Structures are given as C-alpha cells and as structure tokens.
C-alpha positions in Angstrom: -22.0 -3.7 -21.8 -20.3 -3.1 -18.6 -18.7 -6.6 -18.1 -19.6 -7.2 -14.9 -19.8 -11.0 -15.6 -16.5 -11.6 -17.0 -14.0 -10.4 -14.4 -10.3 -10.4 -15.7 -7.2 -8.9 -14.6 -6.0 -5.0 -15.7 -2.5 -3.4 -17.1 -0.6 -2.8 -14.6 -1.4 0.4 -12.7 0.6 3.0 -13.5 0.3 4.7 -9.6 1.5 1.5 -8.8 4.4 1.5 -10.6 4.7 4.9 -9.3 4.7 4.3 -5.8 7.0 1.0 -6.4 9.4 3.1 -7.6 9.4 6.1 -4.9 9.5 3.4 -2.1 12.6 1.8 -4.2 14.2 5.3 -4.2 13.2 6.1 -0.6 14.7 2.6 0.6 17.8 3.6 -1.4 18.2 7.1 0.2 17.4 6.0 3.8 20.1 2.9 3.5 22.8 5.1 2.0 22.3 7.9 4.8 22.8 4.8 7.4 25.5 3.3 6.0 27.5 7.1 5.0 26.8 7.5 8.6 28.3 4.3 9.9 31.2 4.4 7.5 32.1 7.4 8.9 32.1 5.9 12.5 34.2 3.0 11.5 36.8 5.9 10.1 36.7 7.7 13.3 37.2 4.7 15.5 40.0 3.6 12.9 42.1 7.2 13.5 41.3 7.2 17.0 42.6 3.8 17.1 45.7 4.8 15.1 46.4 7.9 16.5 46.5 5.9 20.2 48.3 2.8 18.5 50.7 5.6 18.3 50.8 8.0 21.2 51.1 4.5 23.6 53.9 3.1 21.2 56.0 6.5 21.4 55.3 6.2 25.2 56.9 2.8 25.5 59.6 3.3 23.1 60.2 6.5 25.8 59.9 4.9 28.8 61.9 1.8 27.4 64.9 4.3 27.3 65.6 3.8 30.3 65.1 0.1 31.0 68.1 -2.0 30.9 69.2 -3.4 27.7 69.0 -7.2 29.1 65.2 -6.8 30.2 63.5 -4.0 27.7 59.4 -4.1 28.3 57.5 -6.4 26.3 57.6 -6.0 22.5 60.7 -3.4 22.5 64.3 -4.5 21.9 67.0 -2.5 23.2 70.2 -1.7 21.5 72.9 0.0 23.1 76.4 0.9 21.8 78.9 1.9 23.9 82.7 2.5 22.8 81.9 0.6 19.1 80.4 -2.3 20.1 76.0 -2.6 20.7 75.1 -4.6 22.8 71.5 -6.5 22.2 68.1 -7.4 24.0 68.0 -11.6 23.9 66.0 -12.6 20.7 66.2 -9.5 19.0 66.3 -9.5 15.3 69.4 -9.9 13.5 69.1 -7.5 10.8 68.9 -4.8 14.3 69.4 -2.3 15.3 69.0 0.5 12.7 72.5 1.3 12.0 71.6 4.8 10.3 70.2 6.3 13.2 72.9 5.3 15.9 75.4 7.1 13.3 73.3 9.9 13.8 73.3 10.5 17.4 76.7 9.5 17.1 77.6 12.8 15.2 75.3 14.5 17.6 72.1 14.5 16.0 69.1 14.8 18.8 66.6 12.3 20.2 63.4 11.4 17.7 61.5 8.6 17.1 60.9 7.1 13.5 59.4 5.0 11.4 61.6 2.2 9.5 61.6 -0.5 7.5 64.4 -3.2 8.0 64.2 -6.6 5.9 60.4 -6.1 5.2 59.1 -5.3 8.1 57.6 -2.2 9.6 59.7 -0.9 12.5 59.2 2.3 15.5 62.5 3.3 16.8 63.7 5.9 19.4 67.2 6.3 19.7 69.0 8.8 22.0 71.4 9.4 24.3 72.4 7.9 27.9 75.6 8.8 29.6 78.4 7.8 27.3 76.0 5.7 25.2 73.5 5.6 22.9 70.5 3.3 23.2 68.0 2.4 20.4 64.7 1.2 21.4 62.6 -0.7 18.2 58.8 -1.6 18.6 58.1 -4.3 16.0 54.8 -2.4 14.4 53.1 -6.2 13.3 51.1 -6.4 16.1 49.7 -3.0 16.0 49.0 -3.9 11.9 47.0 -6.7 13.1 45.3 -4.8 15.3 44.1 -2.4 12.8 43.5 -5.6 10.3 41.4 -6.8 13.1 39.5 -3.5 13.4 39.2 -3.2 9.9 37.6 -6.9 9.6 35.5 -5.9 12.6 34.1 -2.5 11.0 33.6 -4.3 7.1 31.0 -6.5 8.9 29.6 -4.0 10.5 29.1 -2.2 7.6 27.8 -5.1 5.8 25.4 -6.1 8.7 24.4 -2.1 9.3 23.9 -2.1 5.2 21.5 -4.6 5.4 19.6 -3.4 8.6 18.9 0.0 6.4 17.6 -2.1 3.5 15.5 -3.3 6.4 14.8 -0.7 8.3 14.6 1.6 5.1 12.3 -0.7 3.8 9.9 -0.2 6.8 10.3 3.6 6.7 9.6 3.8 2.9 6.5 1.5 3.7 5.1 3.8 6.1 6.2 7.3 4.5 4.4 5.9 0.8 1.4 4.6 2.6 -0.3 8.0 2.7 0.5 8.8 -0.3 -0.7 5.5 -1.9 -3.9 5.8 -0.1 -5.2 8.9 -1.5 -4.1 7.6 -5.0 -6.4 4.5 -4.4 -9.0 7.0 -3.4 -9.0 8.8 -5.7 -9.2 6.1 -8.7 -11.6 4.6 -6.7 -13.6 7.9 -6.4 -12.7 8.7 -10.0 -14.3 5.1 -10.7 -17.4 5.2 -8.5 -18.2 8.4 -10.1 -18.1 7.1 -13.5 -20.2 3.9 -12.8 -22.5 5.8 -10.1 -23.3 8.6 -12.2 -23.7 6.0 -15.6 -27.0 4.2 -15.0 -29.2 7.1 -13.3 -28.0 9.8 -16.3 -29.1 7.3 -19.0 -32.4 6.8 -17.2 -32.9 10.5 -17.2 -31.6 10.5 -20.8 -33.9 7.8 -22.3 -37.0 9.0 -20.8 -36.3 12.7 -21.7 -35.9 11.7 -25.0 -39.2 9.2 -25.2 -40.6 12.6 -23.3 -39.7 15.3 -26.0 -41.0 12.2 -28.7 -44.3 12.3 -27.4 -44.6 15.7 -27.2 -43.5 16.4 -30.8 -46.0 13.8 -31.5 -48.7 15.6 -30.2 -49.6 13.9 -27.1 -52.2 16.2 -24.5 -49.1 17.9 -22.3 -51.7 16.3 -19.4 -50.8 12.1 -20.3 -47.5 13.6 -20.3 -47.6 14.5 -16.2 -46.5 11.1 -14.8 -43.3 11.6 -16.9 -42.4 14.5 -15.5 -42.9 13.0 -12.5 -40.2 10.4 -13.1 -38.1 13.0 -14.2 -38.1 14.9 -11.1 -38.1 11.9 -9.1 -35.0 10.5 -11.4 -33.2 14.2 -10.6 -33.3 14.1 -7.0 -32.1 10.8 -6.7 -29.4 11.3 -9.1 -29.0 14.7 -6.7 -28.7 11.6 -3.5 -25.9 9.5 -5.5 -24.0 13.2 -5.7 -24.2 13.9 -2.2 -23.3 10.6 -1.4 -20.1 10.8 -3.8 -19.4 14.1 -2.7 -18.7 12.9 1.4 -16.8 10.2 -0.7 -14.3 12.9 -2.0 -13.9 14.0 1.5 -12.7 10.5 2.4 -15.4 10.1 4.9 -17.8 7.5 5.4 -21.6 7.9 5.8 -22.9 7.3 8.2 -26.1 8.6 7.9 -28.5 7.0 10.6 -30.1 3.8 9.8 -34.6 3.3 9.6 -37.3 1.4 8.1 -36.7 1.2 4.2 -39.2 -1.0 2.3 -37.2 -3.1 -0.1 -40.9 -3.2 -2.2 -41.1 0.3 -2.3 -37.6 0.9 -3.5 -38.2 -2.5 -5.8 -41.2 -0.9 -7.7 -39.8 2.6 -7.7 -36.2 0.8 -9.5 -39.2 -1.3 -11.9 -40.4 2.1 -12.7 -37.4 4.2 -12.9 -35.8 1.7 -15.4 -39.2 0.9 -17.3 -38.3 3.5 -20.5 -35.0 1.7 -21.4 -36.2 -1.8 -20.5 -39.2 -0.7 -23.2 -36.3 1.1 -25.6 -34.1 -2.2 -25.4 -37.5 -4.8 -25.6 -36.6 -6.3 -22.5 -39.8 -7.5 -20.0 -39.3 -6.5 -16.4 -40.9 -8.0 -14.1 -41.9 -7.2 -9.7 -43.1 -10.3 -7.9 -43.4 -9.8 -3.8 -44.4 -13.3 -2.1 -45.0 -14.2 0.9 -46.6 -11.9 3.6 -46.0 -9.6 5.6 -44.1 -6.5 4.8 -40.3 -6.7 3.2 -39.0 -3.6 6.0 -34.9 -3.9 6.7 -33.3 -1.2 8.4 -30.6 1.0 6.3 -30.1 4.1 4.3 -32.7 4.8 1.9 -31.1 6.1 -1.0 -28.1 3.3 -0.4 -30.4 0.7 -0.9 -32.0 1.9 -4.0 -28.7 2.5 -5.7 -28.4 -1.4 -4.8 -31.5 -2.5 -6.6 -30.4 0.0 -9.9 -27.0 -1.3 -10.2 -28.3 -5.2 -10.0 -31.4 -3.8 -12.5 -28.6 -1.8 -14.2 -26.5 -5.2 -14.7 -29.5 -7.4 -15.7 -30.2 -5.1 -18.5 -27.0 -5.0 -19.6 -26.9 -8.6 -20.2 -30.0 -8.9 -21.6 -30.8 -9.2 -25.5 -34.4 -7.9 -27.0 -37.6 -10.1 -26.3 -35.6 -11.0 -22.9 -36.8 -11.4 -19.1 -36.0 -9.6 -15.6 -38.2 -11.1 -12.7 -37.4 -9.1 -9.1 -38.3 -11.1 -6.2 -39.0 -10.2 -2.9 -40.1 -12.6 -0.5 -39.9 -12.9 3.7 -37.3 -15.5 5.5 -37.1 -15.5 9.4 -35.6 -12.5 10.6 -34.6 -11.9 6.7 -35.6 -10.4 3.9 -34.6 -11.7 0.4 -34.0 -9.9 -2.8 -33.5 -11.5 -5.8 -32.8 -10.3 -9.5 -33.0 -12.7 -12.0 -32.5 -13.0 -16.1 -32.5 -15.0 -19.2 -29.8 -13.1 -20.9 -25.7 -13.8 -21.8 -25.6 -15.5 -17.9 -22.4 -16.0 -16.0 -19.5 -18.8 -15.0 -20.1 -19.9 -11.9 -16.5 -20.1 -11.3 -16.4 -16.0 -11.9 -18.9 -15.7 -8.9 -16.6 -14.7 -6.3 -14.5 -12.2 -8.5 -17.4 -10.8 -10.4 -17.4 -8.5 -6.6 -14.1 -7.5 -6.7 -12.8 -4.0 -7.5 -11.5 -4.1 -10.6 -10.3 -0.3 -11.7 -10.1 0.4 -15.4 -12.2 -0.9 -18.1 -15.0 -0.6 -15.8 -15.1 -4.6 -14.5 -16.5 -5.7 -11.3 -17.1 -1.9 -9.8 -20.7 -2.3 -9.6 -21.3 -5.2 -7.8 -18.2 -4.6 -5.8 -20.0 -1.5 -4.7 -23.4 -3.3 -4.4 -21.7 -6.0 -2.2 -20.1 -3.2 -0.1 -23.1 -0.9 0.4 -25.0 -5.1 1.0 -22.1 -5.5 3.7 -22.2 -1.9 5.3 -26.0 -3.6 6.3 -24.9 -5.9 7.6 -26.6 -8.3 4.8 -24.8 -10.9 2.1 -25.2 -11.3 -1.8 -24.5 -13.8 -3.4 -24.5 -14.9 -6.8 -25.4 -18.0 -9.6 -26.1 -18.9 -13.4 -25.1 -20.8 -16.3 -23.8 -19.4 -19.4 -25.7 -18.7 -21.7 -29.1 -19.3 -19.3 -28.9 -16.2 -17.4 -27.8 -15.0 -13.7 -29.6 -14.1 -10.6 -28.5 -12.3 -7.5 -29.9 -13.0 -4.1 -29.1 -9.5 -1.4 -30.9 -11.1 2.0 -30.8 -8.0 4.7 -32.1 -8.2 8.6 -35.2 -7.4 8.7 -37.1 -5.1 10.6 -38.8 -5.7 13.6 -40.0 -2.2 14.4 -42.6 -2.8 10.6 -42.7 -0.7 7.6 -42.0 3.0 7.6 -45.1 5.8 7.5 -45.6 7.5 4.3 -46.9 11.1 4.0 -50.6 11.6 3.6 -51.4 11.0 -0.4 -48.2 8.8 -1.3 -49.2 5.9 -3.4 -48.4 2.2 -1.8 -46.3 0.5 -3.5 -46.9 -1.7 -6.4 -48.7 -4.6 -5.6 -47.3 -8.0 -5.0 -47.3 -10.2 -8.0 -46.8 -6.7 -9.9 -45.7 -6.9 -13.6 -44.5 -3.9 -15.1 -44.8 -4.2 -18.9 -42.1 -3.2 -21.4 
C-alpha cells in the first residue's frame, strides 16, 4: 500500500539540516567579516585620535612656553624657575612642577617633552630655558584620557550594533545565497520522488499484463485470441513513454507547457479501466465505469497529464481495496463542469486527514501521488476533493471546466469509448 490516506510527518530532512548548517556558517562568516572591518575602522579612528591628541598637546605646550606664568593657556599650568625660586600659575597642583626636569635643564640639558606621573596623575611636561629663567609647561592628560574613553565606549557600542546589523545582513545574504541550492536540492528530491511514483503504477500494470499474457501463451491459448492483450501492452508502453517524457522535461526544471486541447474524459476513463483490469482481476476487485447524464464529457487540457490523474486515482483505490471489493468510476456533467468521481468500498480514510492527503511528503511515499494529482488538476483550473470514513470506503471527486467546443475528433477506425453505465468485470 502506498499509504496516501495516512499522512504523517516524515523524519527530519538531512538535506534541510545541511542547508541550515550552511546558512548558519555563511551567516557567521559574513557577520565575522563585517565585525572585523568595523573593529579595524575603530582601531584606526582610535590611533588617529591618539596621534592628533599628542600632536595638539605638544603644539599647545610649545606655545605655552612663551606665555606669561600668570596667564597660561587653558588646561596648562606654567612654572618658572628663577634664582632658585619657582613661580606657579594660579590653581596649579601642589605636587607640581616636576623638579627632575627643572634640574636637568639647569644642568644644561636640552629642552624636551615627556610624560610624567605625579601623585597618581599623568601629565605631559615640556621644560625649556627662556632667557635667564627655566620655564616648565604642564598639561593634565586626564582630559585626553576622558576623550579616549568616550571614544572607546562609542566604538564599543558601534561594534555591538554593527555586529547585530552584521548578523541580520549575514542572515539575509545567506538565505539568498543558499536559496538556489535549496531549490535545486528540492527539485532533485521532488524529481526522484515523482519518478518513483509515476513509473510504479504503469510498470506494475505492464508487468501484470505481461505475466498474464505469458501464462496464457504457455497454456496453449490461440495467439489470435491474445491480440487484444498485446495491443494493451503496446498502449501501456506508449503511455509509459509519455510519462518518461514528462519526467525528463521536469528534470530540466521546466514546466510542461503543452498546448491545451479538447480531451474526452470518458474515453480516458475507459482506457484507464481497461488498463487496470488485469491488476484488478489479480486482486479480485471489480471496477465499474459509469457515464451519467446527457452530453459529452469533454474538457480542455493535456491528455497525457489527465491520463495520469485517472491512473493515480485508480492506483490509489486499488491499493486500499481488498479482495471482493468494488471501485466505481463515475462521469457526470454539471453546468460548464465535468465531474469525475472515483469511489471504493475499501479501507476508507479519516475525514480530518482529507486536506493533508494532498500534501507532498518526501520519504515513505506518503501523500505524493495525490499531491501530483492536485498539481495537475489545479493546473487545468479544476478542483479535487476527498471524503470517506474509516472502514467505509472513500471517494475522490475531480471537477474540470467543460470544453464548449465539443468532443475531439477521432481518427478513422478508432473505437468509441466504453458505453454509458458500462461495467468492466474484474
């Protein structure tokens, strides 16, 4: 049994897990790259700021060396050593000046700028001789340190915000980058599943009919009486070729764009019933075809695709109907609509699962055939519904727009489809 009526959630898809891991890895790589760039930019900004602060401080100290001790530039204190007495700028810290630098210049040392730490504070100090006095300009570095700390906090916040933005950008980029791969893998899985499902029913029919034909030939049946069986084998192999052609086009990721034309649904139903007759006989199942109402049962569509709809519905019914069971294929006309119903008295279905029956599941064969049926029916602007009860059989109803142009013309000598209320014995 193909289990179309018992939908379940399959195991986690390994391909999906692979895509998720690839997406996460790409997200991390993109976010990491953006974060490294932001960090490098932040380091460059910090280095530039430190350099500019130092250069500016040195220029200010150089200029301050020419100012009056009583009127120093902002953030700078001046100290003047003259005759052993040190004169300080108003408000200068009591721990200043730096006596070692004053003594060094007094001994004939060259002017220089240096950093010094006095009483736990950092200072930038320039000491030089001016006339008969030694002048020392001192700048408190805590203001520059405060500016650097503010810059560091700003850069840290910007790095965090940039990391969050990078994660978002990486997620978007990874989704877009992985999407084609995911689509290709999905198409590959879908093609493999479609091949396994679409070829199973026609191959089963051909195999069953070939076995019966071989058995009759071994039993001494007159070959003339087996011509119809051989013709059915030829027809089945031709229809199998149509399925393979459709699947090959699907393998090239192209939608079937065959032109729609008038299709006699009654003729297709008769062909499908005859094609499944041998398998139904082997399973001791009776298939009955009924054409109700006046008028033709002609729709517009692709004949090979609609033939696969009938084949899938009959295959599904046979898979759920036991020995002695019955399957009814009923065609009727509604205003501008042709109605096709496939009913059986088999295992039935849970009414709560009717919508999930048409959901594609890869793995285990659940829901695939009916999902393909819905795709074809909706591609023909039609609808399909299911109903039933556990143990009381099920019915699948397909409604397709009727073709107002009338029935398609048949080549001379081609027989008409099975008559109305025709019964195909199993």
